[in-house]
N, C-alpha and C positions, 0 to 999 in steps of 0.2 A: 161581700159585705151584708152584714145580719142588720133588719134594722136597728136595735140597741147602736150599733158602730154608726149606722148613719144619724141616729137623733144625737149622738155627742159629736160629730163632723160638723153638722149642721148648727148646732148650738154655738161650737166655737167660731163658727163663720158668722154666723150673727151678731155675737158679741166683741169680735174682733176686727170686721172686714172696714170699720172706718176710724179705728183707734189706727195710732202711728205704730204698732207693735207686730203688725204682719199675719193677716189672716192665713196666708197659703203656711208661710212658717209653722206657725200653730198647727195647722192640720196635718203638715207634714209629719212633725212631729208625734202627734197623735196617732197617725198611720203607723209609726214603726213601734210604738209601743204597745198600741192593741193587735199589731201583727197581722193586721187584714189583708183576707186572701184578695187575689187579683189585683194588685198595684195599680196596672194601665186603668182599671175604670175605677178607683179610687181617685186617682189624679184628674180621671174627666168630671167625676162626682164633685170634687172640690172648685172646679172653674165652672160647672154648668149650675150649681146651686147659690152660685153670687147672684143670680137673676133676681133670687128671693131677696136678697139685702137692698139691690138697686131699685126693686118696687118699693120698699120701705122708704128709701130716700126721695122718691118720686111722688110719693103719697105726702111726704113730710114738707116737702118743697116745692109743691105743684104751682105756688103763687108766682115764684122767681120766674117761671117760665113764660108769665102773663104778663111780664112788662115791657116785653119790645124784643125785637130780634136780633139786638145788639149781644144779648146774652150767648145766643146760639153761633153767633159768629166766633165769638171770643173761646166758647169750649170746644169748637170745632178745631180752631187753630191751636188750641192745648193738646188735642186728642191727637192729630195728625203727625206728629213724629213717632209716639208708641203707637198706634196705628200701621206704620209704615213699617219700622223695625221688627215690632211683634211680628208681622206678617212674614218678614224674610228670616226671623231667628226663632222663630216658634218649636221648631222640632229638635232645636238645638239645646233650647233651655230647657224643653220639657223632660228631655233624655238623659241630659248629664247634671242639670242643677238643681234637679227636686230629689235632694237628698239632706239627710239631718246636718251634716257635716256643713253645708252650705247655708244652711238656715241657721246653724249656732253662732257662725263665725259672723254672719250679715246680723245677726241679732246684736250681739256685741258689739260690733262698730257701729251699728245705727244709732245704737242707745248713748255710747260717747256723743254723737252727733246732736242727737235730742238734747242732753244736757247743756252742751254748748248753745245749743239754740234757744233753748229758755233763757240764759243768761243775755244774749245777745238781744232777745224780741220783749224784755220786761218793760222797756221803756219806749218802745218803738211804736211812733204814731204813723197810722195808715196814710199814703197817698191818695186816697181814692176814697170816694163818700159812700160809692156803691160797690160792691164785686163785680157788677156788669162793665164798670168804667175804667177797670184796667186795660193798660196801652193792649196793643197786637203784639208789641215786643214781648212784654212781659207776659202774654198768656203764652206765647211763644217759648218762653223760659221755663214756665211751669211745666209744658208739654216735654221739653228736652229733657228736665230732671226727672219727670214721670219715667222715662227710659229705662232710671238706673233700677226702678223697683220691679224690674222683670227677673230678676236676681231674687228668687225664693228667700225670705228672711228680711229682705229690705223694708218692704210697705209701700206700698200706693201710697197710702195716706202720709205716712211720715214725708216721703219724697217731695208730693205735691204741697205738703203744709211748709216746707222748706222751702220749694220753690216759690210759692205763694209771698212768704214774708220776704224772701230774696229781690222778689220785683215789685214788692211795696205795700204789700198788705200789713194790718196787723195781725196777728193771731188767729182772732175771732173770723175776719175775712177768710183769712187762708184756709183755714177750716173749712168754712161754708163752701168756697171755690172746690176745695178737694172733694166734698161731699156731690156737687153738683157733675164735677168733671168723672167721678166713677160713674156715671149712667152711660154714656157713650163708650167709657174706654171698658167697662164690664160687661156691655153689652156684646160689643164688638169681640172680646175675647170667647165669652160662652158659646155665643154663637157660631163662631170658627170652630171651637173644639165641637159642638155638636156636628157640624157639617162634615168633620174629619172623623170622626169614629162614629157615625150613625149606622154604619152597616156592623160595628160592635155591640152596637145596645140592643137590647132585648127586651120583652114586655115588662117582665120582673124589674130590670134596672129603669125602665122609664116610671116604674111605681116607687123604685127608691127615690130616683131625681125628683119627682112631684113632691113626695113625703120630705126632702131634705130641704127643698126651696122654699116650703110652706112654713117651716120650722125656722130658718135662716130669715125670713121675712118678719114674722113676729118678733124675734129675739132682737133683730137690726132695730126695729122701732122704737123700744125701749133702751138701746145701747147708744143710739145717736144722740137723744136726748140728755142722758146720761152723762156722755163726753162732753158735749158743749157745756154744760153745768159746770163738770170738773174742770175742764179747759180755762175757763174764765176765771174758776177761784185758784187752782193751784199751778196754772201752766204745764209745760212739757215735761220738766225734768223727773217726776216718778214715773214716767212712762219709760224715760231711760234708764231708771235704775231697775225698773223690771226687766227690761229686756236683757240688760249686761245681767242679771242675775240668772234668769230664764237660760240663756246661751250656754253660761258655765255651767250650771247645774245638769242640762241636759250632757254637754260634754264628758262629764266626770261619770254620770250615768249610763252612757254609752261605754265608756271604757271600762267599767266596772262588771257590767254583764255582759261584755262582747258582742253588743249590739252592731249590728253593719252601720256605717256611718254614709257609706256612699252607696251608688243605685249599683 
């Protein structure tokens, strides 16, 4: 992987991590188009640089973590299903599902779901005054639905926002809880991948990871603010249209160029 390729992937990560469009899916598609050498390191790079995006959310929402212990308990409950299933299914998911075909199909299906979600949530009022007021059962529901996002292309943000609205949040609260839940989820995913791949990561690789993390951090700060403003004004449907168009276009591109769709 070159530094230019790392720059492109990190920008994609920062822009898309907290949008309901699947950052992992976008990076896998970019990998395929740029024909990055050492695809195993590319997968690790894509997971580890999420730490940069996490730090951006931690910086933007730091005050939320000083309102009491309640938010920590709810986030832990929501994180547990993904933590347990991710630990058990890590190798299988990374080996068999990190490919352009899975991503394209997931983008299309997820796009349809977002369009339907937009119509459903337009007039929906929240059952809770603040995000930390969500019930323990509601937090668990969000965590269970987040497990689906382990399939590349589904989008962790899309899954948790859907789960949040399903559990009683309005769209703004669902997005905020999604941002906060990203912190333990992505820390765990990135940390686990570093531990698994530490023997295969060399000094030059570390430089690329630090570079990518920094770029993702800077881009994510602006992306999160822009997403909240866009969501409040336009809702989810445009993200759904985008997902469907991207998924279909990439399938056509792959078929026309003979690009390998599966691992």
